[in-house]
C-alpha positions in Angstrom: -52.6 50.5 -54.5 -55.3 48.1 -53.6 -53.3 45.3 -55.2 -50.3 46.2 -53.1 -52.3 46.1 -49.9 -53.8 42.7 -50.7 -50.3 41.2 -51.3 -49.1 42.5 -47.9 -52.1 41.0 -46.1 -51.5 37.7 -47.9 -47.9 37.7 -46.7 -48.8 38.5 -43.1 -51.5 35.8 -43.2 -49.1 33.2 -44.4 -46.6 34.1 -41.7 -49.2 33.7 -39.0 -50.2 30.4 -40.4 -46.6 29.3 -40.1 -45.8 30.7 -36.7 -48.9 29.9 -34.7 -49.2 26.3 -35.7 -45.5 25.9 -35.0 -45.8 27.0 -31.4 -48.9 24.9 -30.9 -47.1 21.8 -32.3 -44.2 22.4 -30.0 -46.5 22.7 -27.0 -48.5 19.6 -28.0 -45.3 17.7 -28.5 -44.0 18.7 -25.1 -47.2 17.7 -23.3 -47.6 14.5 -25.3 -44.0 13.5 -24.6 -44.5 14.2 -20.9 -47.7 12.3 -20.8 -46.2 9.3 -22.6 -43.2 9.3 -20.3 -45.5 9.3 -17.2 -47.6 6.5 -18.7 -44.5 4.4 -19.3 -43.4 5.0 -15.7 -46.8 4.0 -14.3 -47.5 1.1 -16.7 -48.2 -1.8 -14.3 -47.2 -4.5 -16.8 -43.6 -3.4 -16.5 -43.5 -3.2 -12.7 -41.8 -5.7 -10.6 -44.9 -6.0 -8.4 -47.1 -7.1 -11.3 -44.5 -9.5 -12.6 -44.2 -11.1 -9.1 -48.0 -11.4 -8.7 -48.2 -13.1 -12.1 -45.3 -15.5 -11.7 -45.1 -16.2 -8.0 -48.8 -15.9 -6.9 -50.4 -17.2 -10.0 -52.8 -14.3 -10.5 -54.3 -13.3 -13.8 -52.8 -10.2 -15.5 -55.8 -7.9 -14.8 -56.0 -9.0 -11.2 -52.2 -8.4 -10.8 -52.5 -4.9 -12.4 -55.4 -4.0 -10.0 -53.6 -5.3 -6.9 -50.4 -3.5 -7.8 -52.2 -0.3 -7.0 -52.7 -1.6 -3.4 -49.3 -3.0 -2.7 -45.8 -2.2 -4.0 -42.4 -3.8 -3.6 -39.2 -3.8 -5.7 -37.4 -6.8 -4.3 -38.5 -10.4 -3.8 -37.0 -11.1 -0.4 -40.0 -10.2 1.8 -42.8 -11.6 -0.4 -40.7 -14.7 -0.9 -40.4 -15.2 2.8 -44.2 -14.8 3.1 -45.0 -17.4 0.4 -42.5 -19.9 1.8 -44.1 -19.6 5.3 -47.6 -20.1 3.8 -46.4 -23.2 1.9 -44.9 -24.6 5.0 -48.3 -24.5 6.6 -50.0 -26.3 3.8 -51.2 -23.5 1.6 -51.4 -24.6 -2.1 -50.9 -22.5 -5.1 -54.7 -22.0 -5.4 -55.2 -21.0 -1.7 -52.2 -18.6 -2.0 -53.8 -17.0 -5.0 -57.1 -16.6 -3.2 -55.4 -15.2 -0.1 -53.2 -12.7 -1.9 -56.2 -11.6 -4.0 -58.1 -10.8 -0.8 -55.2 -9.2 1.1 -52.2 -8.3 -1.1 -50.6 -6.3 1.7 -49.6 -9.7 3.3 -46.7 -9.8 0.8 -45.0 -6.9 2.5 -45.5 -8.1 6.0 -42.7 -9.5 8.1 -43.3 -13.2 7.9 -41.7 -14.2 11.2 -42.9 -11.3 13.3 -46.4 -10.6 11.9 -47.7 -13.8 10.2 -46.0 -16.7 12.0 -47.5 -16.0 15.5 -51.1 -16.4 14.2 -50.3 -19.5 12.3 -48.5 -21.0 15.3 -51.5 -20.1 17.5 -53.8 -22.2 15.3 -51.3 -25.0 15.2 -50.9 -25.0 19.0 -54.7 -25.7 19.2 -54.1 -28.8 17.0 -56.1 -27.4 14.1 -55.6 -29.5 10.9 -53.5 -27.8 8.3 -56.5 -27.8 5.9 -58.6 -26.0 8.5 -55.9 -23.4 9.1 -55.8 -22.7 5.4 -59.6 -22.4 5.2 -59.8 -20.1 8.3 -57.1 -17.8 7.0 -58.5 -17.6 3.4 -61.9 -16.7 4.8 -60.5 -14.1 7.1 -57.2 -13.0 5.6 -56.9 -9.8 7.6 -56.5 -11.9 10.8 -52.9 -12.4 9.9 -52.2 -8.7 10.2 -54.1 -8.2 13.4 -52.8 -8.4 17.0 -53.0 -11.9 18.5 -53.1 -10.5 22.1 -55.8 -7.9 21.4 -57.9 -9.8 18.9 -57.3 -13.4 18.0 -56.7 -14.9 21.5 -59.7 -13.1 23.2 -61.9 -14.2 20.3 -60.7 -17.8 20.6 -61.1 -17.9 24.4 -64.6 -16.5 24.3 -65.7 -18.9 21.6 -64.3 -21.8 23.6 -66.1 -20.7 26.7 -69.4 -20.9 24.8 -68.8 -23.9 22.5 -66.8 -26.0 24.9 -63.8 -27.4 23.1 -61.1 -26.7 20.5 -62.8 -28.9 17.8 -66.0 -26.9 18.0 -64.1 -23.6 17.9 -62.2 -24.8 14.8 -65.4 -25.8 13.0 -67.0 -22.5 13.9 -64.0 -20.4 12.7 -63.7 -22.2 9.4 -67.3 -21.8 8.5 -67.7 -18.0 8.3 -66.2 -14.6 8.1 -65.7 -13.2 11.6 -63.6 -10.0 11.6 -65.2 -8.2 14.5 -64.5 -7.3 18.2 -65.3 -9.6 21.1 -65.9 -6.7 23.5 -67.9 -4.5 21.1 -70.0 -7.0 19.2 -69.6 -10.7 20.0 -70.0 -10.6 23.8 -72.9 -8.1 23.9 -74.8 -10.0 21.2 -74.4 -13.3 23.1 -75.7 -11.6 26.2 -78.6 -10.1 24.2 -79.6 -13.6 23.0 -79.6 -14.9 26.6 -81.8 -11.9 27.6 -84.3 -13.0 25.0 -84.4 -16.5 26.4 -82.3 -18.5 23.9 -80.7 -21.5 25.6 -77.0 -22.2 25.4 -77.6 -25.0 22.8 -79.3 -22.5 20.4 -76.6 -19.9 20.9 -73.9 -22.5 20.2 -75.8 -23.6 17.1 -76.0 -20.1 15.7 -72.3 -19.6 16.5 -71.5 -22.8 14.7 -73.6 -22.1 11.6 -73.4 -18.3 11.2 -70.7 -16.8 13.4 -70.9 -13.7 11.2 -74.4 -13.0 12.5 -72.8 -12.0 15.8 -70.9 -9.2 13.9 -74.2 -7.3 13.6 -74.7 -4.1 15.6 -76.6 -5.0 18.7 -79.5 -2.8 17.8 -79.9 -4.6 14.4 -79.7 -8.0 16.1 -82.4 -7.0 18.5 -84.6 -6.0 15.6 -84.2 -9.5 14.1 -84.9 -11.2 17.5 -88.1 -9.1 17.8 -89.2 -10.1 14.3 -88.8 -13.8 15.1 -90.7 -13.4 18.4 -93.6 -11.5 16.7 -94.2 -14.4 14.3 -94.8 -16.7 17.2 -91.5 -18.6 17.7 -90.6 -19.8 21.1 -87.0 -18.7 21.9 -86.4 -21.8 24.0 -86.8 -24.0 20.9 -84.2 -24.8 18.4 -86.4 -23.7 15.5 -86.1 -20.1 16.8 -82.4 -20.1 16.0 -83.2 -21.4 12.5 -85.7 -18.6 11.9 -83.2 -16.0 13.2 -80.6 -17.2 10.6 -83.2 -17.0 7.8 -84.1 -13.4 8.7 -80.4 -12.6 8.9 -79.7 -14.1 5.5 -82.7 -12.9 3.5 -84.1 -9.4 3.0 -87.7 -8.6 3.4 -88.1 -8.3 -0.4 -86.6 -11.7 -0.9 -88.9 -13.3 1.6 -91.9 -11.7 0.0 -90.8 -13.0 -3.5 -90.6 -16.5 -2.2 -94.0 -16.2 -0.4 -95.4 -15.2 -3.8 -94.1 -18.4 -5.4 -95.8 -20.5 -2.8 -99.0 -18.4 -3.3 -98.9 -19.0 -7.0 -99.0 -22.8 -6.3 -102.1 -22.4 -4.1 -100.7 -21.9 -0.7 -102.6 -19.5 1.6 -100.7 -17.1 3.9 -101.9 -19.2 6.9 -100.5 -22.4 5.4 -97.2 -20.6 4.6 -96.9 -19.3 8.2 -97.8 -22.7 9.7 -95.1 -24.5 7.7 -92.6 -21.7 8.3 -93.0 -21.9 12.1 -92.0 -25.6 11.8 -89.5 -25.4 9.1 -88.1 -21.8 8.5 -85.6 -23.1 6.0 -88.5 -23.4 3.5 -87.6 -19.7 2.7 -84.0 -20.6 2.0 -85.0 -22.8 -1.0 -84.5 -21.1 -4.3 -87.6 -19.9 -6.2 -86.8 -22.3 -9.0 -86.6 -25.3 -6.7 -89.8 -24.3 -4.9 -91.6 -24.4 -8.2 -90.0 -27.7 -9.2 -91.0 -29.3 -5.9 -94.5 -28.0 -6.1 -94.9 -29.3 -9.6 -93.7 -32.7 -8.4 -95.6 -33.0 -5.2 -98.9 -31.3 -6.4 -99.2 -32.3 -10.0 -97.3 -35.6 -10.2 -98.0 -37.0 -6.8 -101.4 -35.4 -6.0 -100.5 -33.8 -2.7 -102.4 -30.9 -1.2 -100.8 -27.7 0.1 -102.2 -28.3 3.5 -100.3 -31.7 3.7 -97.0 -29.9 4.2 -98.0 -28.8 7.7 -97.5 -32.4 8.8 -94.3 -33.1 6.8 -92.6 -29.7 6.4 -89.1 -31.2 6.0 -90.3 -32.8 2.8 -89.5 -29.5 1.1 -85.8 -30.0 1.9 -85.1 -33.0 -0.2 -83.5 -33.3 -3.7 -85.7 -34.2 -6.5 -83.1 -36.0 -8.5 -81.4 -37.8 -5.7 -84.3 -38.7 -3.4 -87.8 -37.9 -4.5 -88.0 -39.0 -8.2 -86.2 -42.3 -7.6 -88.6 -43.1 -4.7 -91.7 -42.1 -6.6 -90.5 -44.1 -9.7 -90.6 -47.2 -7.5 -94.0 -46.4 -6.1 -95.4 -45.8 -9.6 -94.2 -49.2 -10.8 -95.6 -50.9 -7.8 -99.0 -49.1 -8.3 -99.2 -50.1 -11.9 -98.3 -53.7 -11.0 -101.1 -53.7 -8.5 -98.8 -54.5 -5.6 -99.8 -51.5 -3.6 -102.8 -49.2 -3.4 -102.6 -45.4 -3.9 -104.8 -44.6 -1.0 -102.1 -46.1 1.3 -99.3 -44.1 -0.2 -98.2 -40.7 1.0 -95.2 -39.4 -0.9 -94.5 -36.8 1.8 -94.2 -39.6 4.4 -92.1 -41.7 2.0 -89.7 -38.8 1.5 -89.1 -38.7 5.2 -88.1 -42.3 5.5 -84.5 -43.2 5.9 -82.8 -44.8 2.9 -82.8 -48.1 4.8 -86.4 -47.7 5.7 -87.5 -47.1 2.1 -85.3 -50.0 0.8 -86.8 -52.4 3.3 -90.4 -51.3 2.8 -90.5 -51.1 -1.0 -87.5 -52.7 -2.7 -86.5 -55.8 -0.7 -90.2 -56.6 0.0 -91.1 -56.6 -3.7 -87.9 -57.6 -5.3 -89.2 -61.1 -6.2 -92.2 -59.7 -8.0 -90.3 -57.0 -9.8 -86.6 -58.1 -10.1 -85.6 -54.9 -11.9 -86.9 -52.6 -9.3 -83.6 -52.1 -7.5 -82.0 -51.1 -10.9 -84.6 -48.5 -11.4 -84.1 -47.1 -8.0 -80.4 -46.9 -8.3 -80.6 -45.3 -11.7 -82.2 -42.3 -10.0 -84.5 -41.5 -12.9 -88.3 -41.3 -13.3 -90.7 -43.3 -15.3 -90.8 -40.8 -18.1 -87.0 -41.2 -18.6 -87.3 -45.0 -18.6 -89.5 -45.2 -21.6 -90.2 -48.6 -23.1 -88.1 -50.4 -20.5 -90.4 -49.2 -17.8 -93.5 -50.1 -19.8 -92.3 -53.7 -20.2 -91.6 -53.9 -16.5 -95.1 -52.8 -15.6 -96.9 -55.3 -17.7 
């Protein structure tokens, strides 16, 4: 009896093992088939949009796949008309790729009704084609915005401040400026005037950093107060330079750069003194600050306090200006033609090219015929090796 019961249980167990997996397999096959079908329908590589972005816009596959999620079209007529219009205005394959990457929805715009009026507006102001391309690539959404409500008011306002079409063009092509005249630009210009900035400073800021005027008025006022609190005079051009520095650099970045100067022996008072004269000292990279300090302090024997007199000496290139000039000076020193107590590398760095050539190259060319070659080579004594040693004998 027990044997019979065991056999029946075994039969039932086998049936269950057959039936249950069968249903599960069917369900799995159904969902897997459905999932695969959906993936095939959604696969971007096979879509017309991706193919067009690859072949007509010159975009990489991954970029095309990503952009196809933001724009979709199934025929080439409208995107072709957009690309043809852009090419007629001087857009190259590279600039078209950049533009479409930034704003792929342009491809489904009506070329004649939406895009052409903005391009025609810039051309009517006699903007060079290369500048139109740069302006549009920097601010791609401008092509989709209303000329009457946005572009023309912005242009008219900038011209009223800057004075002419050429200045407006230079301003527009130098920055990103998608913001409202009424809500941000005009109130921020008025705020700067309230703080005492002259027209020349406002124009300089517009020209260099138009995007600064896109700040909320409260944030801009905070920056203005910071510059005032450090002791800058708003009527001086250096105030505008400091404002741009505070706009570009966070407090943590400024503190890091101050730490670099401190490590090279600068006191906080020395840093502040130079900053008030040359705010762009904080726009120099940390690596370049260290390279300049190594050159000026270790190689040339300068003191940190000397920079208060020649702050712009921090702005020059080591490779293109400082090392070539100091190489000449070192040779003349070793030849006994000049005395070190009469040499100030910070002052020499400030000389114009003509001034330096007249004072140190032409004057001593007869005594050291190779000196012009050394200067033009733009390398230091260490790189010149034995050749330099022979010259100095």
